[in-house]
mmJSON file of the N, C-alpha and C atoms, coordinates in Angstrom:
{"data_MODEL":{"atom_site":{
"group_PDB":["ATOM","ATOM","ATOM","ATOM","ATOM","ATOM","ATOM","ATOM","ATOM","ATOM","ATOM","ATOM","ATOM","ATOM","ATOM","ATOM","ATOM","ATOM","ATOM","ATOM","ATOM","ATOM","ATOM","ATOM","ATOM","ATOM","ATOM","ATOM","ATOM","ATOM","ATOM","ATOM","ATOM","ATOM","ATOM","ATOM","ATOM","ATOM","ATOM","ATOM","ATOM","ATOM","ATOM","ATOM","ATOM","ATOM","ATOM","ATOM","ATOM","ATOM","ATOM","ATOM","ATOM","ATOM","ATOM","ATOM","ATOM","ATOM","ATOM","ATOM","ATOM","ATOM","ATOM","ATOM","ATOM","ATOM","ATOM","ATOM","ATOM","ATOM","ATOM","ATOM","ATOM","ATOM","ATOM","ATOM","ATOM","ATOM","ATOM","ATOM","ATOM","ATOM","ATOM","ATOM","ATOM","ATOM","ATOM","ATOM","ATOM","ATOM","ATOM","ATOM","ATOM","ATOM","ATOM","ATOM","ATOM","ATOM","ATOM","ATOM","ATOM","ATOM","ATOM","ATOM","ATOM","ATOM","ATOM","ATOM","ATOM","ATOM","ATOM","ATOM","ATOM","ATOM","ATOM","ATOM","ATOM","ATOM","ATOM","ATOM","ATOM","ATOM","ATOM","ATOM","ATOM","ATOM","ATOM","ATOM","ATOM","ATOM","ATOM","ATOM","ATOM","ATOM","ATOM","ATOM","ATOM","ATOM","ATOM","ATOM","ATOM","ATOM","ATOM","ATOM","ATOM","ATOM","ATOM","ATOM","ATOM","ATOM","ATOM","ATOM","ATOM","ATOM","ATOM","ATOM","ATOM","ATOM","ATOM","ATOM","ATOM","ATOM","ATOM","ATOM","ATOM","ATOM","ATOM","ATOM","ATOM","ATOM","ATOM"],
"id":[1,2,3,4,5,6,7,8,9,10,11,12,13,14,15,16,17,18,19,20,21,22,23,24,25,26,27,28,29,30,31,32,33,34,35,36,37,38,39,40,41,42,43,44,45,46,47,48,49,50,51,52,53,54,55,56,57,58,59,60,61,62,63,64,65,66,67,68,69,70,71,72,73,74,75,76,77,78,79,80,81,82,83,84,85,86,87,88,89,90,91,92,93,94,95,96,97,98,99,100,101,102,103,104,105,106,107,108,109,110,111,112,113,114,115,116,117,118,119,120,121,122,123,124,125,126,127,128,129,130,131,132,133,134,135,136,137,138,139,140,141,142,143,144,145,146,147,148,149,150,151,152,153,154,155,156,157,158,159,160,161,162,163,164,165,166,167,168,169,170,171],
"type_symbol":["N","C","C","N","C","C","N","C","C","N","C","C","N","C","C","N","C","C","N","C","C","N","C","C","N","C","C","N","C","C","N","C","C","N","C","C","N","C","C","N","C","C","N","C","C","N","C","C","N","C","C","N","C","C","N","C","C","N","C","C","N","C","C","N","C","C","N","C","C","N","C","C","N","C","C","N","C","C","N","C","C","N","C","C","N","C","C","N","C","C","N","C","C","N","C","C","N","C","C","N","C","C","N","C","C","N","C","C","N","C","C","N","C","C","N","C","C","N","C","C","N","C","C","N","C","C","N","C","C","N","C","C","N","C","C","N","C","C","N","C","C","N","C","C","N","C","C","N","C","C","N","C","C","N","C","C","N","C","C","N","C","C","N","C","C","N","C","C","N","C","C"],
"label_atom_id":["N","CA","C","N","CA","C","N","CA","C","N","CA","C","N","CA","C","N","CA","C","N","CA","C","N","CA","C","N","CA","C","N","CA","C","N","CA","C","N","CA","C","N","CA","C","N","CA","C","N","CA","C","N","CA","C","N","CA","C","N","CA","C","N","CA","C","N","CA","C","N","CA","C","N","CA","C","N","CA","C","N","CA","C","N","CA","C","N","CA","C","N","CA","C","N","CA","C","N","CA","C","N","CA","C","N","CA","C","N","CA","C","N","CA","C","N","CA","C","N","CA","C","N","CA","C","N","CA","C","N","CA","C","N","CA","C","N","CA","C","N","CA","C","N","CA","C","N","CA","C","N","CA","C","N","CA","C","N","CA","C","N","CA","C","N","CA","C","N","CA","C","N","CA","C","N","CA","C","N","CA","C","N","CA","C","N","CA","C","N","CA","C","N","CA","C","N","CA","C"],
"label_alt_id":[null,null,null,null,null,null,null,null,null,null,null,null,null,null,null,null,null,null,null,null,null,null,null,null,null,null,null,null,null,null,null,null,null,null,null,null,null,null,null,null,null,null,null,null,null,null,null,null,null,null,null,null,null,null,null,null,null,null,null,null,null,null,null,null,null,null,null,null,null,null,null,null,null,null,null,null,null,null,null,null,null,null,null,null,null,null,null,null,null,null,null,null,null,null,null,null,null,null,null,null,null,null,null,null,null,null,null,null,null,null,null,null,null,null,null,null,null,null,null,null,null,null,null,null,null,null,null,null,null,null,null,null,null,null,null,null,null,null,null,null,null,null,null,null,null,null,null,null,null,null,null,null,null,null,null,null,null,null,null,null,null,null,null,null,null,null,null,null,null,null,null],
"label_comp_id":["MET","MET","MET","LYS","LYS","LYS","ARG","ARG","ARG","PHE","PHE","PHE","LYS","LYS","LYS","SER","SER","SER","PRO","PRO","PRO","LYS","LYS","LYS","GLN","GLN","GLN","ALA","ALA","ALA","GLN","GLN","GLN","GLN","GLN","GLN","PHE","PHE","PHE","LEU","LEU","LEU","SER","SER","SER","ALA","ALA","ALA","HIS","HIS","HIS","ASP","ASP","ASP","PRO","PRO","PRO","ILE","ILE","ILE","HIS","HIS","HIS","GLN","GLN","GLN","HIS","HIS","HIS","SER","SER","SER","TYR","TYR","TYR","PRO","PRO","PRO","CYS","CYS","CYS","ARG","ARG","ARG","HIS","HIS","HIS","LEU","LEU","LEU","MET","MET","MET","THR","THR","THR","ALA","ALA","ALA","ALA","ALA","ALA","GLU","GLU","GLU","SER","SER","SER","ARG","ARG","ARG","ALA","ALA","ALA","TYR","TYR","TYR","ARG","ARG","ARG","THR","THR","THR","ASN","ASN","ASN","ALA","ALA","ALA","SER","SER","SER","GLU","GLU","GLU","ASN","ASN","ASN","ARG","ARG","ARG","LYS","LYS","LYS","GLN","GLN","GLN","GLU","GLU","GLU","THR","THR","THR","CYS","CYS","CYS","VAL","VAL","VAL","ARG","ARG","ARG","MET","MET","MET","ALA","ALA","ALA","ALA","ALA","ALA"],
"label_asym_id":["A","A","A","A","A","A","A","A","A","A","A","A","A","A","A","A","A","A","A","A","A","A","A","A","A","A","A","A","A","A","A","A","A","A","A","A","A","A","A","A","A","A","A","A","A","A","A","A","A","A","A","A","A","A","A","A","A","A","A","A","A","A","A","A","A","A","A","A","A","A","A","A","A","A","A","A","A","A","A","A","A","A","A","A","A","A","A","A","A","A","A","A","A","A","A","A","A","A","A","A","A","A","A","A","A","A","A","A","A","A","A","A","A","A","A","A","A","A","A","A","A","A","A","A","A","A","A","A","A","A","A","A","A","A","A","A","A","A","A","A","A","A","A","A","A","A","A","A","A","A","A","A","A","A","A","A","A","A","A","A","A","A","A","A","A","A","A","A","A","A","A"],
"label_entity_id":["1","1","1","1","1","1","1","1","1","1","1","1","1","1","1","1","1","1","1","1","1","1","1","1","1","1","1","1","1","1","1","1","1","1","1","1","1","1","1","1","1","1","1","1","1","1","1","1","1","1","1","1","1","1","1","1","1","1","1","1","1","1","1","1","1","1","1","1","1","1","1","1","1","1","1","1","1","1","1","1","1","1","1","1","1","1","1","1","1","1","1","1","1","1","1","1","1","1","1","1","1","1","1","1","1","1","1","1","1","1","1","1","1","1","1","1","1","1","1","1","1","1","1","1","1","1","1","1","1","1","1","1","1","1","1","1","1","1","1","1","1","1","1","1","1","1","1","1","1","1","1","1","1","1","1","1","1","1","1","1","1","1","1","1","1","1","1","1","1","1","1"],
"label_seq_id":[1,1,1,2,2,2,3,3,3,4,4,4,5,5,5,6,6,6,7,7,7,8,8,8,9,9,9,10,10,10,11,11,11,12,12,12,13,13,13,14,14,14,15,15,15,16,16,16,17,17,17,18,18,18,19,19,19,20,20,20,21,21,21,22,22,22,23,23,23,24,24,24,25,25,25,26,26,26,27,27,27,28,28,28,29,29,29,30,30,30,31,31,31,32,32,32,33,33,33,34,34,34,35,35,35,36,36,36,37,37,37,38,38,38,39,39,39,40,40,40,41,41,41,42,42,42,43,43,43,44,44,44,45,45,45,46,46,46,47,47,47,48,48,48,49,49,49,50,50,50,51,51,51,52,52,52,53,53,53,54,54,54,55,55,55,56,56,56,57,57,57],
"pdbx_PDB_ins_code":[null,null,null,null,null,null,null,null,null,null,null,null,null,null,null,null,null,null,null,null,null,null,null,null,null,null,null,null,null,null,null,null,null,null,null,null,null,null,null,null,null,null,null,null,null,null,null,null,null,null,null,null,null,null,null,null,null,null,null,null,null,null,null,null,null,null,null,null,null,null,null,null,null,null,null,null,null,null,null,null,null,null,null,null,null,null,null,null,null,null,null,null,null,null,null,null,null,null,null,null,null,null,null,null,null,null,null,null,null,null,null,null,null,null,null,null,null,null,null,null,null,null,null,null,null,null,null,null,null,null,null,null,null,null,null,null,null,null,null,null,null,null,null,null,null,null,null,null,null,null,null,null,null,null,null,null,null,null,null,null,null,null,null,null,null,null,null,null,null,null,null],
"Cartn_x":[-0.513,0.317,0.52,0.05,0.26,1.739,2.082,3.434,4.443,4.014,4.907,4.577,5.605,5.387,5.077,5.409,5.133,4.959,4.312,4.189,5.553,6.539,7.872,8.497,8.341,8.871,8.184,6.88,6.144,6.64,6.858,7.329,8.735,9.607,10.959,10.925,10.086,9.973,9.445,8.382,7.774,8.694,9.463,10.363,11.478,11.869,12.881,12.254,11.044,10.391,9.875,9.369,8.733,9.662,10.88,11.751,12.077,12.233,12.515,11.311,10.131,8.912,8.702,8.908,8.729,9.732,10.934,11.948,11.58,11.028,10.712,9.401,8.482,7.164,6.806,7.254,6.928,5.466,5.067,3.685,3.398,2.996,2.834,1.698,0.729,-0.378,0.057,1.254,1.777,2.728,2.953,3.894,3.179,3.822,3.324,3.782,3.231,3.609,5.081,5.556,6.962,7.886,7.535,8.353,8.388,7.25,7.165,8.035,7.979,8.804,10.29,10.673,12.077,12.538,11.697,12.046,12.247,11.325,11.43,12.669,12.967,14.153,15.411,15.486,16.648,16.769,15.677,15.705,16.146,15.687,16.067,17.565,18.093,19.53,20.357,19.923,20.639,20.634,19.494,19.373,20.279,20.35,21.222,22.686,23.082,24.469,24.805,23.904,24.157,24.226,23.367,23.346,24.621,25.066,26.296,27.502,27.548,28.666,28.664,27.513,27.422,27.814,27.404,27.717,29.215,29.843,31.254,32.127,31.623,32.434,32.498],
"Cartn_y":[-40.699,-41.536,-42.925,-43.177,-44.496,-44.82,-45.994,-46.557,-45.829,-44.862,-44.211,-44.731,-45.025,-45.594,-44.54,-43.294,-42.23,-40.914,-39.948,-38.633,-37.981,-38.288,-37.725,-38.205,-39.495,-40.02,-39.367,-39.185,-38.541,-37.111,-36.393,-35.013,-34.947,-35.871,-35.885,-36.114,-37.042,-37.31,-36.086,-35.494,-34.363,-33.146,-32.942,-31.79,-31.955,-33.181,-33.423,-33.465,-33.971,-34.167,-32.856,-31.95,-30.742,-29.865,-29.553,-28.715,-29.368,-30.677,-31.386,-31.296,-31.509,-31.448,-30.046,-29.031,-27.654,-27.304,-27.857,-27.594,-28.275,-29.465,-30.236,-29.827,-29.293,-28.948,-27.525,-26.548,-25.152,-24.861,-23.645,-23.248,-23.482,-24.696,-25.081,-24.335,-23.87,-23.168,-21.815,-21.363,-20.096,-20.299,-21.557,-21.864,-22.532,-22.439,-23.212,-24.66,-25.546,-26.959,-27.146,-26.444,-26.572,-26.064,-24.953,-24.423,-25.391,-25.988,-26.934,-28.166,-28.696,-29.857,-29.52,-28.356,-27.947,-27.784,-27.22,-27.028,-28.376,-29.319,-30.641,-31.387,-31.272,-31.928,-31.366,-30.059,-29.415,-29.825,-29.843,-30.232,-31.683,-32.538,-33.952,-34.118,-33.408,-33.489,-32.983,-31.891,-31.364,-32.372,-33.01,-33.991,-35.199,-35.64,-36.764,-36.414,-35.205,-34.79,-34.717,-34.138,-34.018,-35.391,-36.295,-37.636,-38.385,-38.276,-38.964,-38.415,-37.118,-36.516,-37.019,-37.083,-37.559,-39.022,-39.837,-41.267,-41.483,-40.666,-40.827,-40.375,-39.424,-38.881,-39.821],
"Cartn_z":[52.071,52.918,52.326,51.12,50.54,50.481,50.928,50.89,51.771,52.533,53.477,54.863,55.629,56.959,58.0,57.711,58.673,57.928,58.569,57.953,57.699,58.544,58.364,57.05,56.74,55.484,54.286,54.382,53.296,53.1,54.183,54.097,53.502,53.869,53.32,51.808,51.384,49.953,49.214,49.738,49.052,49.027,50.086,50.1,49.073,48.769,47.736,46.343,46.24,44.95,44.359,45.169,44.672,43.842,44.307,43.453,42.112,42.105,40.859,39.937,40.487,39.686,39.12,39.936,39.476,38.381,38.472,37.451,36.137,36.223,35.021,34.382,35.152,34.64,35.032,34.248,34.551,34.219,34.253,33.95,32.47,32.157,30.751,30.07,30.835,30.204,29.637,29.996,29.48,28.306,27.895,26.822,25.657,24.496,23.363,23.547,22.774,22.868,22.516,21.507,21.099,22.2,22.837,23.934,25.105,25.396,26.509,26.241,25.024,24.67,24.757,24.261,24.304,25.748,26.595,28.001,28.691,28.449,29.073,28.576,27.286,26.736,27.372,27.49,28.108,29.579,30.299,31.71,31.854,30.955,30.995,30.746,29.771,29.476,30.656,31.27,32.439,33.577,33.796,34.882,34.613,33.36,33.009,33.263,32.872,33.077,34.56,35.358,36.786,37.452,37.034,37.614,37.251,36.028,35.605,36.356,36.572,37.301,38.729,39.353,40.733,40.829,39.862,39.909,39.694,38.86,38.568,39.744,40.518,41.636,42.81],
"occupancy":[1.0,1.0,1.0,1.0,1.0,1.0,1.0,1.0,1.0,1.0,1.0,1.0,1.0,1.0,1.0,1.0,1.0,1.0,1.0,1.0,1.0,1.0,1.0,1.0,1.0,1.0,1.0,1.0,1.0,1.0,1.0,1.0,1.0,1.0,1.0,1.0,1.0,1.0,1.0,1.0,1.0,1.0,1.0,1.0,1.0,1.0,1.0,1.0,1.0,1.0,1.0,1.0,1.0,1.0,1.0,1.0,1.0,1.0,1.0,1.0,1.0,1.0,1.0,1.0,1.0,1.0,1.0,1.0,1.0,1.0,1.0,1.0,1.0,1.0,1.0,1.0,1.0,1.0,1.0,1.0,1.0,1.0,1.0,1.0,1.0,1.0,1.0,1.0,1.0,1.0,1.0,1.0,1.0,1.0,1.0,1.0,1.0,1.0,1.0,1.0,1.0,1.0,1.0,1.0,1.0,1.0,1.0,1.0,1.0,1.0,1.0,1.0,1.0,1.0,1.0,1.0,1.0,1.0,1.0,1.0,1.0,1.0,1.0,1.0,1.0,1.0,1.0,1.0,1.0,1.0,1.0,1.0,1.0,1.0,1.0,1.0,1.0,1.0,1.0,1.0,1.0,1.0,1.0,1.0,1.0,1.0,1.0,1.0,1.0,1.0,1.0,1.0,1.0,1.0,1.0,1.0,1.0,1.0,1.0,1.0,1.0,1.0,1.0,1.0,1.0,1.0,1.0,1.0,1.0,1.0,1.0],
"B_iso_or_equiv":[0.0,0.0,0.0,0.0,0.0,0.0,0.0,0.0,0.0,0.0,0.0,0.0,0.0,0.0,0.0,0.0,0.0,0.0,0.0,0.0,0.0,0.0,0.0,0.0,0.0,0.0,0.0,0.0,0.0,0.0,0.0,0.0,0.0,0.0,0.0,0.0,0.0,0.0,0.0,0.0,0.0,0.0,0.0,0.0,0.0,0.0,0.0,0.0,0.0,0.0,0.0,0.0,0.0,0.0,0.0,0.0,0.0,0.0,0.0,0.0,0.0,0.0,0.0,0.0,0.0,0.0,0.0,0.0,0.0,0.0,0.0,0.0,0.0,0.0,0.0,0.0,0.0,0.0,0.0,0.0,0.0,0.0,0.0,0.0,0.0,0.0,0.0,0.0,0.0,0.0,0.0,0.0,0.0,0.0,0.0,0.0,0.0,0.0,0.0,0.0,0.0,0.0,0.0,0.0,0.0,0.0,0.0,0.0,0.0,0.0,0.0,0.0,0.0,0.0,0.0,0.0,0.0,0.0,0.0,0.0,0.0,0.0,0.0,0.0,0.0,0.0,0.0,0.0,0.0,0.0,0.0,0.0,0.0,0.0,0.0,0.0,0.0,0.0,0.0,0.0,0.0,0.0,0.0,0.0,0.0,0.0,0.0,0.0,0.0,0.0,0.0,0.0,0.0,0.0,0.0,0.0,0.0,0.0,0.0,0.0,0.0,0.0,0.0,0.0,0.0,0.0,0.0,0.0,0.0,0.0,0.0],
"pdbx_formal_charge":[null,null,null,null,null,null,null,null,null,null,null,null,null,null,null,null,null,null,null,null,null,null,null,null,null,null,null,null,null,null,null,null,null,null,null,null,null,null,null,null,null,null,null,null,null,null,null,null,null,null,null,null,null,null,null,null,null,null,null,null,null,null,null,null,null,null,null,null,null,null,null,null,null,null,null,null,null,null,null,null,null,null,null,null,null,null,null,null,null,null,null,null,null,null,null,null,null,null,null,null,null,null,null,null,null,null,null,null,null,null,null,null,null,null,null,null,null,null,null,null,null,null,null,null,null,null,null,null,null,null,null,null,null,null,null,null,null,null,null,null,null,null,null,null,null,null,null,null,null,null,null,null,null,null,null,null,null,null,null,null,null,null,null,null,null,null,null,null,null,null,null],
"auth_seq_id":[1,1,1,2,2,2,3,3,3,4,4,4,5,5,5,6,6,6,7,7,7,8,8,8,9,9,9,10,10,10,11,11,11,12,12,12,13,13,13,14,14,14,15,15,15,16,16,16,17,17,17,18,18,18,19,19,19,20,20,20,21,21,21,22,22,22,23,23,23,24,24,24,25,25,25,26,26,26,27,27,27,28,28,28,29,29,29,30,30,30,31,31,31,32,32,32,33,33,33,34,34,34,35,35,35,36,36,36,37,37,37,38,38,38,39,39,39,40,40,40,41,41,41,42,42,42,43,43,43,44,44,44,45,45,45,46,46,46,47,47,47,48,48,48,49,49,49,50,50,50,51,51,51,52,52,52,53,53,53,54,54,54,55,55,55,56,56,56,57,57,57],
"auth_comp_id":["MET","MET","MET","LYS","LYS","LYS","ARG","ARG","ARG","PHE","PHE","PHE","LYS","LYS","LYS","SER","SER","SER","PRO","PRO","PRO","LYS","LYS","LYS","GLN","GLN","GLN","ALA","ALA","ALA","GLN","GLN","GLN","GLN","GLN","GLN","PHE","PHE","PHE","LEU","LEU","LEU","SER","SER","SER","ALA","ALA","ALA","HIS","HIS","HIS","ASP","ASP","ASP","PRO","PRO","PRO","ILE","ILE","ILE","HIS","HIS","HIS","GLN","GLN","GLN","HIS","HIS","HIS","SER","SER","SER","TYR","TYR","TYR","PRO","PRO","PRO","CYS","CYS","CYS","ARG","ARG","ARG","HIS","HIS","HIS","LEU","LEU","LEU","MET","MET","MET","THR","THR","THR","ALA","ALA","ALA","ALA","ALA","ALA","GLU","GLU","GLU","SER","SER","SER","ARG","ARG","ARG","ALA","ALA","ALA","TYR","TYR","TYR","ARG","ARG","ARG","THR","THR","THR","ASN","ASN","ASN","ALA","ALA","ALA","SER","SER","SER","GLU","GLU","GLU","ASN","ASN","ASN","ARG","ARG","ARG","LYS","LYS","LYS","GLN","GLN","GLN","GLU","GLU","GLU","THR","THR","THR","CYS","CYS","CYS","VAL","VAL","VAL","ARG","ARG","ARG","MET","MET","MET","ALA","ALA","ALA","ALA","ALA","ALA"],
"auth_asym_id":["A","A","A","A","A","A","A","A","A","A","A","A","A","A","A","A","A","A","A","A","A","A","A","A","A","A","A","A","A","A","A","A","A","A","A","A","A","A","A","A","A","A","A","A","A","A","A","A","A","A","A","A","A","A","A","A","A","A","A","A","A","A","A","A","A","A","A","A","A","A","A","A","A","A","A","A","A","A","A","A","A","A","A","A","A","A","A","A","A","A","A","A","A","A","A","A","A","A","A","A","A","A","A","A","A","A","A","A","A","A","A","A","A","A","A","A","A","A","A","A","A","A","A","A","A","A","A","A","A","A","A","A","A","A","A","A","A","A","A","A","A","A","A","A","A","A","A","A","A","A","A","A","A","A","A","A","A","A","A","A","A","A","A","A","A","A","A","A","A","A","A"],
"auth_atom_id":["N","CA","C","N","CA","C","N","CA","C","N","CA","C","N","CA","C","N","CA","C","N","CA","C","N","CA","C","N","CA","C","N","CA","C","N","CA","C","N","CA","C","N","CA","C","N","CA","C","N","CA","C","N","CA","C","N","CA","C","N","CA","C","N","CA","C","N","CA","C","N","CA","C","N","CA","C","N","CA","C","N","CA","C","N","CA","C","N","CA","C","N","CA","C","N","CA","C","N","CA","C","N","CA","C","N","CA","C","N","CA","C","N","CA","C","N","CA","C","N","CA","C","N","CA","C","N","CA","C","N","CA","C","N","CA","C","N","CA","C","N","CA","C","N","CA","C","N","CA","C","N","CA","C","N","CA","C","N","CA","C","N","CA","C","N","CA","C","N","CA","C","N","CA","C","N","CA","C","N","CA","C","N","CA","C","N","CA","C","N","CA","C","N","CA","C","N","CA","C"],
"pdbx_PDB_model_num":[1,1,1,1,1,1,1,1,1,1,1,1,1,1,1,1,1,1,1,1,1,1,1,1,1,1,1,1,1,1,1,1,1,1,1,1,1,1,1,1,1,1,1,1,1,1,1,1,1,1,1,1,1,1,1,1,1,1,1,1,1,1,1,1,1,1,1,1,1,1,1,1,1,1,1,1,1,1,1,1,1,1,1,1,1,1,1,1,1,1,1,1,1,1,1,1,1,1,1,1,1,1,1,1,1,1,1,1,1,1,1,1,1,1,1,1,1,1,1,1,1,1,1,1,1,1,1,1,1,1,1,1,1,1,1,1,1,1,1,1,1,1,1,1,1,1,1,1,1,1,1,1,1,1,1,1,1,1,1,1,1,1,1,1,1,1,1,1,1,1,1]
}}}
């Protein structure tokens, strides 16, 4: 509950944050280091593209 004024605010943040976190950090213990880096780079590029499209619209 740090920095959240109510449990509802904490739940709203976590419900939005979890899918993003799961997309950016898959089961790394099942991947090699090179695969993990490539996955994170690809996810980062996708996120940048989506954010730029949303900002432009």
